[in-house]
N, C-alpha and C positions, 0 to 999 in steps of 0.2 A: 539725635535732638537734644539740645539743652533743656534743663528742667523748665525754664522760665518760658522759653518757646513753647514747649509742650503745654505748659498752662494757659498760654496766650490763646494756643490753637484750639484747645479745649473749651475754652470760654467763647471763642469766635463761633465755633460749631453749635454749642448750646443756643447762642443767641439766634442762630439761623433755626435750629429745631423750633423754638418759640414761635418763629414767623412761618413756620410750616413749608421751609423749602424741601423740595423733594429728595435731595441728595444728601442733606444735613445729617441724617440719622446715621447712616452708612458712615460718614466721615467722622461722625462723634464716637461712635464704635471703634473706628482705626485708631483714633488717637488715644484709646485707652487700652489697647492691647500692647503685650509684651512683644519683645523683638522676635521670639519663637513663632508666635501667632502670625506676625507681619509677613513671613515667607508665603503663606497661603494668599493672603490677600492684598499683599503691597504693590503689584502691578496694577491692579485695578485702581489705587489711589491716585497715580497722576492724573490718569484721563478724568477722574472724578472730580478731582481739585479743578483741574481745567474748566469743566463746565460749571462747577461751582463758582469760581472766580469770574467767570464771564458774566453769571447772574447776579454776584455778588456787588460787583464795580468798586466803587471808593470805600466799601466797608472794609477791604482787605489791605488797606494801607498799611498797617502795623503788624501784620501777621507774616512771619517768614514762610518763604516758599511760594506764597500765594501771590505776594506783589509783583513778583518778577513774571509769574505765568499770566497775570492779569495784563503786564506790559506785552507779553506776545500777543496776546488775544487782541489788544487795542492796534498793534502794527499791522495784524492781519485784517482788521477791520478797515483801516486807513488805506491799504493798498488798493489802488485804484482797479477798477474791474477791467479785465481784458477783454478784446472782442470774443464775440460769440465762437468764431472759428478754433479758440485755444481752449475751449471748455473740454473737449475730449482728450486732448494732451494733458492736461493737469491731471486728470482721473488717472490716466497712464502712469504718470510719475508718481502720483501718491500711492498707487499700487505698489511701484518700485520702492518707495520710501519704506513700506510697510514689509516687503518681503526681505529686503535687506537687514532692517533693523531686527525682524523676528528672527533670522538666522545668527545675528551678531549677539542678541540677548540669550539664545537657546545656547550658545557656546560657550558664552560666559558663565551661564549657569551650571554647566557640565565642570568648568574648571572650577567654579567656586567649590562644588560639593566634592571634587576630587583633590583639590589641594587647599581648602581652607581659606580663611580671610588673608592669610599672610600672601597669598599669591597674586593679591589686587594692587598693590602698590604701584606697579610698572603700568598695569592696566590702567590704572587712574591717570598717570600721566598722559598715556596714549589718548586717552578720553579727551583729557583737558586741551591737548595740543589739537586734536582733530575739533574740537568744539570751536576752538579761536579760528580755525582756517573756513568753516562754513557760514553761511549767510547768518546773521544775528538772530533771527527768529528759530530757526532750526538748532543753532549752536545752544540757545538756551532751552530748547525742548531737549537736546541730549544730556545737557548738565542736569536736569530736572528729572528725566524719566529714565536715563541709564546711568550716570554716574551716581547720583544721590542714591538711587534704589541699590546699587552695587554696594555703596559703601555701608549703607544700613542692611544689608543682607534681605532684600524683599524679593529676590528673583523667584520665580516659578517656572515650572515648565509648560503650564497650559496658558497660551498667550491670546487666546481666542477673544476674550474680552478687551484686551489691547485694541485688537485689530477694530473693533466695532465702535471705537469711541466716536463720539458725535462732534467733538472738536475739529476731527480731520474731516469730516463731511462737509462741515461748515467751511473748513479751509479750500476743499475743492470747489465748492459754490460760490466761494470770493474770487476764483480764478486768479491765482498768483501769478504774476507776470512771467511770461514763457522764459525769458532770459534767466531767471532765478530757478525756474524749474530745472532746465537743462543743466544749469551749474551744479545743482544739488544731485542730480542723477548720476554725474561724472564724479563728484566728490564722494558719493556713497561707494560707488564701485572702486575707487582709488583705495578708500580707507580701509575697504573688505581685503583688498590685495595685499597693502602694508601690513596691516594687523595679522593677516595670516602668517607672513613669512616672519616678522619680528617679534611674535608672541606665542609661536609654535602651536597655533591653533589653525587648523585647516578649516575655514569656514566654506563649506560646500554642501549642498543637500543633494542626494541623488533620488532616482524614481521612487524609492522606499521612505524619502523623507528623512533618511539617516545622516547625522551629523557626523563627519569624519574629523577626529582629533589627532594631533600627535602628542606621543607622549612625554611628560615632562622631563623624563629622564633620557629620552632620546637625543643626543646632540643634533644640533641643527647649525649649520653653517650661518654665518652672520649674514651674508648675502648670498641670493641665488642668482648665478650669472644668468643673464638674459639672452635667448638665443635670438639670431635673426629671424625675421619673417621667411617663410618659403617663397622661392619665386614663382611667380605667376604661371599657370599653366598655358595661358591664351594670351597673346598682345598682338593685336591686328590693328594695323594702319598707323602704328606709332613708332615705326623702325627709324625715321627720320628724326623725331623728337628725342627717341632714346640716344641714337647716335650723336645729335647735338648736345644733349646734356653730358654725356660721357667725355666728349671733347672738351666741354667747358669745365669740366672738373680737371682734366688731364692737362689742359693747356696754360691754366693758370699757376702762378707760383703760391698763391693763397687763395683757392677756389672758395667762393661765397656765392652758391647757387640757389635759386628759388623757383620752384614750380608754383604756378598761380593757376586759377581759373574757377568756375563755378562748381558747387557740390557736383559730384556724380560724374565728372568729367574725365577721370582716370588719372589724378595725381600721385596718388598713392601706388596705383600699379606701375606707372613708369618710374617713379623713384625707387620702389622695391626692384623692380628690372635692371636699373642701373646699379643699385647697390649689389646685384650677383652677376653684372657683367664681367666677363674674364678680364677684360682690360683693366677694371676699377680694382679686381681682386689682386693681380698682379702688382699696379702701383700702390696699392693701400692694403698690406695684408691685414690689418686692424680695422675693424669696422664695427661701429657701434648703432643701434638703432634704438630711439626713444619715441614712443606715442605719446603726444601732448593731450590726446583725446580725454584722458582721465587726469589731467593736471590743470586745473583752472586758476591756478594761481602761481606767482613766479617761484615762491618757496617749494610748491609742489612739483613744479617744473625742475627745480634744482635737485630735488630728491629722485625724480625720475632718471635723470641724468646721472646721478651717483650710482644709482641701481645699476644702470646699463654700463658704467665704468667698473662696475665691482667694487667700488669704495667700502670697506669693512665700516659696520655700524660703529665700532669703536674708535674709528678715525675720524668721525663725523662732529665737527665742532660747530659753534655758533656761526662761523664764517664757511658755510658749505662751497659756496663758489669758489673760495681759494682753494680749498681741498681738492674740487675739481680741475682746477687749473695746474695744480701740483701734480696730480694724478696723470694729466694729458702730458704735461711737461717732461716727466720721469720716462715716458714710453718713447723708446730709441726710434720707433718704426713709424712711418706714415700712417695717419689716422683719417677715417671718414666718419663723420658723425651726421648720422640722417635724423632730422627731428621732424616727425609728420603731423600733420594737423595742427600746426603751431597758432593757428589763428584761434583756438579754443581760449588760451590765455590772454594772447596779444589783443583780441577784439575787447576785452574788458578795460575799460576806459583808464580805471585806477591801476591796472597793470601794465600798460603799453610801455610807459618809461622804465619802469623795473625790466621788462624783457628786453629792451632795447639796449640797457646797460649790461645785463647778463650776457647777451650775445656779444657786446663788444669785449667783454672781459674774457669770454671763450676764444673770440677770434686773436686775442693776442697771447693765448696760453702757448701757441707753438706755430712755428713756421711750416711744420708739417702735418698741420690740422686743416682738411678739408671740410666744410657745413655745405649740408644738403638740406634744404627746407621744404615743405609744402603748405601752403596755405590757401583757404577759399578766398575767393575775390581776384583783384588786379593790384592790389597794394601790398608792397614788401614791407618789413620793419624800418623805421626811421632811423637807422644807425647811421654812424659816421662813414662807414666804409659803404661802398656801393655793391649792390646785388647784381649778379648775372642772371636777370629773370625771364622766364619763359612764360607767357600766358596761354594756356591750351585753349585748344577750339575743338568743336564737335567732329566726329569721324564724317567723312564724305558719304555719300549714298552707296557706293559700290562696297565700302568697308563696312559700314552699317548692315548690309545684307549678309554679306560674308559672316560678320560676328554672329548673327541670328541664326544663320544657316548651321555652322558649328556647333553652337550651344544648343539649340533646338532640336538638331539630327534630322531636320526636314527643309525642303525647298521653301522659298518664301513665295507664297501666292500672292495674288492682287490686295488681299485684305492686309496681309502682312506688311507689304511694302507701303500701302497707304499709312497704316499706324506709325512705320518706321520714320516715315517723312514728317510725322509730327513729333518725333522725339528728339530731333535737332542733333542727331549724332553724338547723344549723352552713351556713354558705355554702359553707366549703371543702369539706365533705362531699359537699354536694349537687352542687357544680361537678364534683368527681371522679366521682360516679354518673353524671351527666348525659354528661360527655365520653366514660365508658366504654359508654355505652348508643349513643352517636352513633358509637363506632367499632365497634358490631357485637355487643357483648353484650346478652343479652336480660336484662329486668328480673327475670324470673321465677328465671332462673339466679343472679344476682346476689344476689337474696333469699336462696335457698338455701344460697348460699355464706356470705351475712353470717350467717345463723343457725347455720352450723356453724362459721366461723372470725373472725368478728366484724369488728373495724376494720381487719385485714390485708387485706381484700378490696378496699378502695378505693383504689385506686393507679393511676398513669398513666405508670409507668416512671421512676425513679430513686428516690433516697431522700431526698430534698429534703422540707422541710416542706410546701411547696404542691403537691407532687405525689404524696404518701403520708399519708393519714390516720393512720396508725400512726404515722409519725415525727412529725408535728404533736404528736400527744398525748404522745408520747414526750419531747418537749422538755419540757413542763410537769411530767410525772410525774417525770422526773429531773434535774428543775432544783436547782441548788445550795439553794435555799429548801425543799426537802422532803428530811428525812432518812430513814433506815433505818425509824426509828418510823413516819413518815408514810406511808411506801410499805406496811409492813405494815397499818397502819389503812385505807389504800385497798384493799389485796387482801382484806382480811377483810369490808369493808362491801360490797365488789362481790359477795360471795357470799350477800348477804341482799339479794334483790330488793326488798323494802319498807323497806330502809335500817334504820339503827341509831336505835331508839327513845331520846329524851332523859329516858324517865320512869323511876323506879325498876320492879324490879331491874334491868332490862336495862342500863342505862349504867354503873352501878357495876361489874356483874360483867364487863361487856365491858372495862372499864378494867383490871380486876384479872388478865385475861390477858396483857396487854403485859408483855414480857420488861424485867427489871431495873428494874420499878417506874416505866416511862415514861410521862410525864404525857399522859393522852388529850386532854384540853381544848387543850393547846398544840400537839398535831399537828393536831385539827381546825381550828385557827386559821390554822395554816399553809396546810393545804390548801383552806380557804374563800379565803384570799388569793390563792392560785393558781387559783381558779374551777374546782377540782378537786371539791369538796363543797358543799353548801348545806343549810341547815335549812329545812325545807318543811313546811306543814302544821299543825294544831292538833289533838292535842299534836303537837308537832314531831319530826321525824325527819331524820337527817343522810343525804342520797341524793345520787346523782350521775346525770348525764346520761348515756344509753343507751350511746353510743359510748364515752365515758370506762370506763363500766362494763365493755364487752367487752375494752378493752384491760388494765384491772386485774384481770381474772379470771386472768390468767397470772402475777400477782405472788407467789402465795403457792403454795408446793409442798406435796405430800402428806406429807412428812415434817415439815412445819411444826409444832412444839409449840404455838403459839399456835392453830393451825387445829383441832389435835386437842382443846385446851381449850375452843374454841368450840363444837365438836360435843358435845363431852361436856355443856357448860352445857344446850345445847337437848335432848338426851337426858333428862337428869334432869327438866328443866321439863317435858316432856311427860308423863313419868311420873308425876310429882308431880300433874300437873292431868289425867289421864286423864278424870274424869267431866265429860262435856260438859253434864251436865244443870245444874250449879251456876253462879251467876252470877260468882263469884270466878274460877273456871276460865275462864269465856268472856271475861272483862275481860282476863285474861293470854294466852290462847292465840289469840285470834280475829284480833286485829291483827297476829299473828306467822306466820300460816299459811303465808305464801309462804316466809318465812325459815325454818321449821321444815323444810318441804319440802325446799328447796335444800340445807340444811346436813345433814340426814340423809342426802341422796344423796351428797353429799362424803365420808360416812362409808363409802361403799361403795369409794372410791378411795384411802384411807389406807393407810399401810404395815401396819397392823394393824387386826383387828376390834375395835371398841370394845364393852366390857360393856353389856348392856341395849339395845342399838341395834336388835335384832329387834323388842323390846317397843315401845320408842319408834314404830318404823315401823308396828307394828299399831294403836296408840293414835292416831297421827296419822291414818292411814287412817280409823279410826272417827269421828274429828272430820269428816273430809271427808264421810263417808256421812251424817253428822247433818246437815251443811250441803247436802245432795243434790248432792254434788260426787263422781263417779266416778274416784277415784284408785287404782285398783287395780294400776295399772302399777308404783307404787313398790313394792307387795308383791312382784310378779312379779321385779322387778330385785334383788330381796336374796334370794330363796329358794334361789339356788344357791350363795349363799356359805357358807362354814363357820361358821354360827350355831348356838348351842346347841338342842337339840330341843325343850326347854321353851319357847324363844322361837319357834323354828318353828311349834310347834302354835298358838301365838296369832296368829301371822301367817296361818296357812290358816283358822283361824277367822274373822278378819277378813276375808279375801279370799272366803270362802263367804258372809258376811253382804252384801259388796258384790255378787257376782254376783246372790244372791237379789233384791237392792233393784232392780236392773237388768235382771231377768227372763233372766238367763244361768243357768237352773236346771240344766243338766247340769254347767256348770261350779262350781255351787254345790255339787251333789251330790258331785263330786269332792273339792272342797277339804276339805267337812266330813269326808269319810272319812277324809282323811289327817290332819286335827285329831284326831280321834276316836283313830285309831290311835296317834299320838304322846303324847297326854294319857295313854293307856293304859300306853304304855312307861315314862313317868316318873312314872306313879302318882299323877296329878292328877286327884282325882275332883271338884274344883270345875270345872276345866276340861272335863272330860266332861260334866257338868251343864250348863254353858253350852252346849256343842256339840249335846247333844241338843235344848234348848230352840230354837237357831237352825235345827236339822233340823225341828223341828215347824213353824216360820214358812215354811220352805221347801214343806214338804208342803200347807199351808194355801194358799199363794199358788198352788200348782198344782193346786188343788182335790181333794188326796187327804186329805179330812178324817179318816177313821179313821187314817189312817198318823199324820196331825198330832197327832191325840189320844194316840196311843201314845206318841209321842217325848216329848210333854210330860208323860206320868206317869213315863217314865224320869228325865225331869230333875227332877221333884218328889221321886222316890223318892231321888235322890242329894243333892239339897239338904237333904232332911230327915235323911239319914244323918250329914252333916256338920254339922248344925244351921246352915246358912246360911239365916236367917229372911228376908232381903232377897231373895235367890234364889226362896225358895218363894212370896213375896208378889208377885214379878214374873210367876212361873209361874201363879199361881192368877188373874191380871190378864189373862195371855194365854189361859187356858183358859175365863174368862169371855166373852172375844171371841169364841172358836170356838164356844162354846153358843149366844151370840146369832146367830151366822150361820147356826147348824143350827135357828132358832126354839125353841130349849130354854131359853125365857125365865126359867122358874123356876131350872133349874141354872146359867144366867149369873148371876142374882141373888145365889146363893149363893156362886158362885165371887168375886164382885166383893166380897161382905162379908168373907170369909176373908181376901182381898187386904188389904182395908181394915184388918182387926183386926191382920195383920202388920206392915202399914207403921207404924201406931202403936206396936207393941210395939219395933219398932227405931227410933222417932222418925224417921221418913222423911217428911218433910212433903211432898216432891215427890211421893213415891208416894200419899200420902194423898189429894193434889190430882187426880192421874190418874184414882184410884179413885172418887172424888165425881164427876168429868165422865163416867166409863163409866157409874155407876149413872145419872145424869141422862139420858144418851143412852138407856138401856133404859126408865127412865119415860116418855121421849117417844115411844118406840116402842109403848109399852103405853097411850098416850093419858092417862097421869097426868102433865099437863102443870105443875100447881101443884107437885108432888114433883120434877119435873124442874128448874123454876126454882129451887127451894131447894138441890137438889144442886148445879147450877152455880153458884150465889152462893158455897157453901160452897168449892167449887174455886177461883173467882176470888180469893177471900179468902187462900186458902193460896198461890195461884201468886203474889200480891202479897207475902206475907210471907216466901217464899223468894226474890224478886226474880227470878223466871222471865219475863222478858218473852214468850218465845215460849208460854210456859203460858198467859199472860193473853191472848196473842192467839188461842188455840186456844179458851179458854173463851168470849171475846167472840164468835167465829165460831158456838159451839154456841148461846150466847144468841140471836144473830140469827137462826139457823134456827128457834129456839123462837117468837120474835116473828112470823116470817114465817107460820109455821104457825098463829098465832092472828090472822093478818091486821093486825098491828101493823108497818105497812111502814115508818113513818117511824122507829119504834123499832129495826126490823131494820137499816135504811139505816145508823142512826148506830152500831150495833154492827158490821156489817161495816166501816165506815169506822175504827172503832178497830182492829179484827183487821188490817186491810191496813196502818195506821200503824206497829203492834206488830211486824208480821212484817218489815216493811221496815226498822226500825230493827234487829233481831235477823237482819238478812241472810238471811231464811228464806224463799228462793225459792218453795217448795212452799206456805207459809202465805200469800204474796201471791198467788200463782196461784188457791188456794182461794177467797180474799176477793173476787177479781175475777170469779171465776166465780159466786159466790153475789150479787154485785151485777148480774151480767147477768142472772141468773134474775128477781131483783126488777125490773128494768127490763122485761123480758119480761111479767112478770104486770101490770104498769102500761102495757102496749101501747107502751113507749117501744123500740121495735125498733131504730131506729139505735144509740141508747145502749147496747142491750142487745149489739148485734153487736159495737161497739167494745169493752166489757167481755170479753167472750167470746174476742175477738181478742188482747187484752192477756193473759189467762189462758193462751191457747194459747202464746204467746211464751214465757212462764215455764215451762209445762208441757215445751216443746220443749227448753229450755236444761238443764232437769234430768233429760232423757229419761225422763219418766215416762209409758210407753206408755198405761197403763191410764186415767190421766187425760187424756192427749191424746185417746184415742178418746171419752171420755165428753165431753168440751169440743167437738170436731167433730159430735158429735150434737146439741150445744145450738145450734151455730152453723147446721146444717142446718134445725134446725126454724125458726129465726129467717128464714132464707132462704126456706122453704117459705111462712111467714106473709107475707113482701113479696113473694110471687109470682115469685121468684127461682128457678125449675125448676133451672137448670143449676149454680147455687151449690149449692142443697140436695143435688142429685145427686152432685156432687163431694165434698161433707163427708160424706156418708152413705157413700158408696164407701171412703174413706180410713178413716172409723171402721169399718167392716165388716171390712177387712183388718187392722186391728189387734187387733180382739177375736177373730177368728179365729186371729192369730198367736200371741197369749197364751191361747186356748182357754177364754175367757170366755162360757160360754152364755148367761148373762143379758143381756150385752151383745149377743152376737149375735141374741138373740130380738128387743131392742128394736131393733136396726137393721133386722130384717126388717118389724118393725112400722113403723117409719119410712117403709121403702122402701113400703109398703102404701099409707100416708097419701100419698106423693108420687105415685104411680101413680093414686090416684083423682083427686088435683088435676088430673093430666095426661091423664085420661079414659081411661088404659089399665087398663081394668076386668079383663082376663084376667091381666096381670102383679100387680095389685093383689091379687086374690084368691092368686095362687101365694105371694106374701111373706108374706101375711097367716095363710095356712095353716102356712107355715114356723114363723113367729112362736109360733102357736099350738100346734104340735106341741112345740116347745121348753118354753114355758110348761107345759103339760100335764105334760110328763114331770118339770119340775123341781118341780112342786107336788106329785106322787104322791110323788116320792123325800122331799121335806119332810114330807109325811103319815106315810110309813112310818118316817121317823127321829125323828119327835115322840114325847115320853113318852106313855104311857096316860094317860087322865084319873084324877084323884085321886076 
């Protein structure tokens, strides 16, 4: 340090002592020490000066060494904070910085003490060159804490104080941008390797923390030739790809081949396999391998290529590219140059054009040169020549299972197969999963952890991209090619299990919620180029693979304005399209059901309860109910939140309807009681009326027909008071169904007529269609088959008019029943086929099940017993899926009858027993009677006459009781 600088620094520290600064005394003492003493305290100085400069601020302007350090800190402070998910990664990178720096400094200290100050001139140039290549804050750090300390001879062995400096903790807390951190990690590794080779210092630490050094007198070759990576032991499901790449290299006069795809998809494995392929070895006796993972700049990439080509250090001038070209040109043999992970340098925006130019220079070096590269994403370099590019896809199911079983050394059980299905055929993910199972983890445990924690689960120690699925995905998501808008789009789409629809209105509205008018299309293109998203299906939707989605679920926080705006969008859409009977609403809502559910659930975790979210939850649950999906859990998850009472009432009503549909009758009764109480508190008579009508359905389902009739009468009275004609119409329709069940057919006909008149008054064509179909059912029951056919024709025409595909399906089902009644079996077959097709289009599992059961009845009538059994089995699968116990019991009864006709007594007994248990569970007397009757027939077939008599008498008793009840209920003759 110059004398004047020392004087200024001493004066400055003295001023700080006078003001009581906590670090000033130690710095004042440091500034007065002689060089020999500084050897003991020098390394502490840099960290202490950093802390001092941070606190001193502008007072350091004229003091050497402090001003640039203050500049570093100001840059740190200005770096905008990264999202919370990146905090842990920052800490890991900083630990690496400390580790690498400590090893380098320890090595340099040993060299200094062995060879004296004269040995540092070359080291000084190395450090300066390195400082120019790293990011500016870290470059300045190295110049100040390493180079300056070395040249002033202040190194020491004890580096623990350096490790604990508070400026570094501050740096972690400020969350340096992820791209810079990854770049720093790669540069530190690369510097360590170059430093070791070129300066005769082997920087390595063994388990005893011993530094290995090469003697100054030991001659070291200027370049250590780099060996090729070993050939992979296992390559599964990639034979066709390997062969295709080999052919691409061999068939072109100047092969330029690119392997592309997402991280962990196996690009390096395939590239290395190609490198060792016998056909390649025969055609290209000279092969070089270059890893770009540690070369984040074009200059370092050139250096890596020069190292691979064994170009002597003494031959490397300022124009290293020309030396590389000369070396390649001088080689008389065909050469294959394999550059792995080229995206490391290419994705840095400032380096792209430099890399492209370097590749073009390489390409022109020799007609005997073949170039093979691997890159993350789907985008190859923008060179003037074309690349023969292959975008890798995941392994198929069978190869995924095979890879798992080979690596784990055990068969894939159900849990393993389920987890493998979530890994999208990623070889890296499968390998990590298999190795964890091999080490003792059970697949069932890992599956459970995956469902809870996602991609974080799959790691085998360390934070390298090849040992942790999370780190592999992290490299893609936080690539310099992806900006903040891209990560926001990823995080939002991750919350949409069905992906982002490209059709209106979803796509346009989604784009409008992005901050500052950021262009959605540009973000999507960048994400696709990184293999993070793809446009799938027809109509198309932007979707991501399950492992990437698991990672990206953490990208958007509960306070994100964009997330709030997206949830509000879905709330509004569900409320605007609450009527699941209209074709317009079905077109908009049905493709988005999974998205709606997940985003509404996100609403429970937002920093504030959004308006109308309770109403939207209830309407979504009604849509699910209409699709025969029991999703009452979503209602329960919101009822404990501070939601307005009016919305709570809607939610309780929806919950009661779901409980009724799935025979949870006590739960339904409690939910309806809560809804009724809340509606009365908020003075909502329409809500009260709707609840009474639902209570009537509950009573009807549990055979309390008098109570059902009373509830419907209350609902009808309330609808009439508030002049809700549509409510009146629907209630009259329901009352008609109740009359029909009680054999009051004239009263039923009168109720249906009133319903039809009211539906016409309010111009509700769908209601008219339903009324005509009910009237047709009534005509059929009274053997007025022509009138029934006419009513069904009216209903079918109206369903088509309002584009109700499910209504059409129901009408065709009724027409098929009528044809069967009239022994027009071919016509019945055609009608059931139409009903099945329309139900399938509308995703109506109940409609599909009913159609299959009717087709089974038709086969049974035709004595086609095997076909009948197959149809009943398909119907049973659908009934099981939607948990319709009444229909399950009825279908098992039909299956049992077919088994009995096929003399399969055991099969018939099993089917009848299962059906009887279900009928008893839901207290359905007619069903119980039918099963006792069936058991009587079974016993007769099996010559068990005593049992047959017992069963038939039980059936007769129930039939007699029910008929007497019906007679008592019937109105007196006119």
